[in-house]
Structure formats: structure tokens, C-alpha cells
C-alpha positions in Angstrom: 13.8 12.7 18.9 12.4 15.6 16.9 11.4 15.2 13.3 14.5 15.9 11.2 14.3 19.3 9.5 10.9 20.0 11.2 11.5 23.7 10.8 11.2 23.4 7.0 8.2 21.1 7.0 5.7 21.7 4.2 2.0 22.1 5.1 0.0 22.8 2.0 -3.2 24.8 1.9 -4.9 22.1 -0.1 -4.1 19.5 2.5 -5.5 21.7 5.3 -8.5 23.2 3.5 -9.4 20.4 1.1 -8.9 17.5 3.6 -8.3 18.3 7.3 -11.0 21.1 7.5 -13.3 19.8 4.7 -16.8 18.9 5.7 -17.3 17.1 2.4 -14.1 15.0 2.2 -14.9 11.3 2.8 -11.9 10.7 5.0 -11.4 14.3 6.4 -14.9 15.2 7.5 -14.7 13.6 11.0 -11.3 15.4 11.5 -12.9 18.6 10.3 -15.6 18.3 12.9 -13.0 17.8 15.6 -10.8 20.8 14.6 -13.8 23.1 13.9 -15.2 22.3 17.4 -12.1 24.0 18.9 -12.1 27.1 16.7 -10.2 26.2 13.5 -11.7 27.2 10.2 -11.0 27.2 6.5 -11.1 31.0 6.5 -8.1 30.9 8.9 -6.5 27.8 7.6 -3.0 29.2 8.3 -3.9 29.2 12.0 -4.1 25.4 11.9 -1.0 25.1 9.8 0.9 27.2 12.4 -0.5 25.2 15.3 0.7 22.0 13.5 4.2 23.6 13.1 4.3 24.3 16.9 3.0 20.7 17.6 5.8 19.4 15.4 8.5 21.5 17.0 7.4 20.8 20.6 6.7 17.1 20.5 8.8 14.0 19.8 8.5 11.4 17.0 6.8 8.3 18.5 7.0 6.0 15.5 9.1 5.7 12.3 8.1 3.5 9.3 10.3 3.0 6.3 9.0 2.1 2.9 10.4 1.9 -0.7 8.9 5.4 -1.2 10.3 7.1 1.9 9.9 7.4 5.6 6.7 8.0 7.6 7.0 9.8 11.0 4.3 9.9 13.7 4.3 12.7 16.2 2.0 12.7 19.3 1.4 15.5 21.7 -0.3 18.7 22.4 -1.7 21.3 20.0 -3.2 24.5 21.2 -6.5 25.5 19.6 -7.8 29.0 18.9 -10.3 28.8 21.8 -7.3 28.1 24.1 -8.0 24.4 24.6 -5.0 22.1 24.6 -5.7 19.1 22.3 -3.9 15.7 22.2 -3.3 14.8 18.6 -1.3 12.5 16.4 0.2 14.0 13.3 1.8 12.1 10.4 4.7 13.4 8.2 6.4 11.9 5.2 9.9 12.3 3.8 10.2 10.9 0.3 13.2 8.8 -0.7 16.0 11.1 -1.9 14.3 14.1 -0.3 14.9 15.6 3.1 12.0 17.9 3.8 9.0 16.5 5.6 5.5 16.9 4.2 2.3 17.0 6.3 0.1 13.9 5.7 -2.7 14.0 8.4 -3.6 14.8 12.0 -6.3 13.4 14.2 -7.3 13.4 17.9 -5.8 10.9 20.3 -8.3 9.2 22.6 -6.9 11.0 25.6 -9.2 13.5 27.3 -8.9 17.0 25.9 -8.1 19.9 28.3 
């Protein structure tokens, strides 16, 4: 199944620049090293946001977890990098209780070999 309302998903600049592509963020710096290796950058953060949108639209939800605060969705599959490489990633999205639009939480590489 596709993530419900994936076409309206929110991917904030602060999440991409301040976390996913941040060399100084404690939890994000290893992810930043991965995404930068394949051509993503803070100067072109919208390129990663758009790649995440395509990843979301073209891949299936692999796990759903409910909580008192909302629902967490995990999507696994391919993401195309600026250098043309096809990466295997896992992305996480959250839909808050009483909301219907998914918010981007995080993304990171899967252990599969990158092409």
C-alpha cells in the first residue's frame, strides 16, 4: 500500500537542512555523510526533498505503528541521487492523531548494496 495522502506530504526545510544534511547534528551527521556522498547538499536541499517525494510515491509502506500520538509509517525502496546512483533507503513518516497529512521524520540507508 502507498502512504495515504503521500502527494500532500510535508518535508520541512529545517528537517532536511538542520538534520538530514547537517554535519553537526548529533543524530543526523552520519546520514548527512551518506546523502552528501551521492551529491545532495544543503544549498540544493529541495533536490533531496523532491527525491524523497518520488521515493514516497514509488514505494510501498513496509511497516505501520500506531501510538496515542498518531501513526508512524515506514517506506523502503529506491531513491535516485543527483549523481545518478540509485540508493536503497528507509524513510519514516508520521501522521498525528486527528490529522491526515504525513510529515517526514527521517531517512537512512538500508544495508543493501547501492547501485
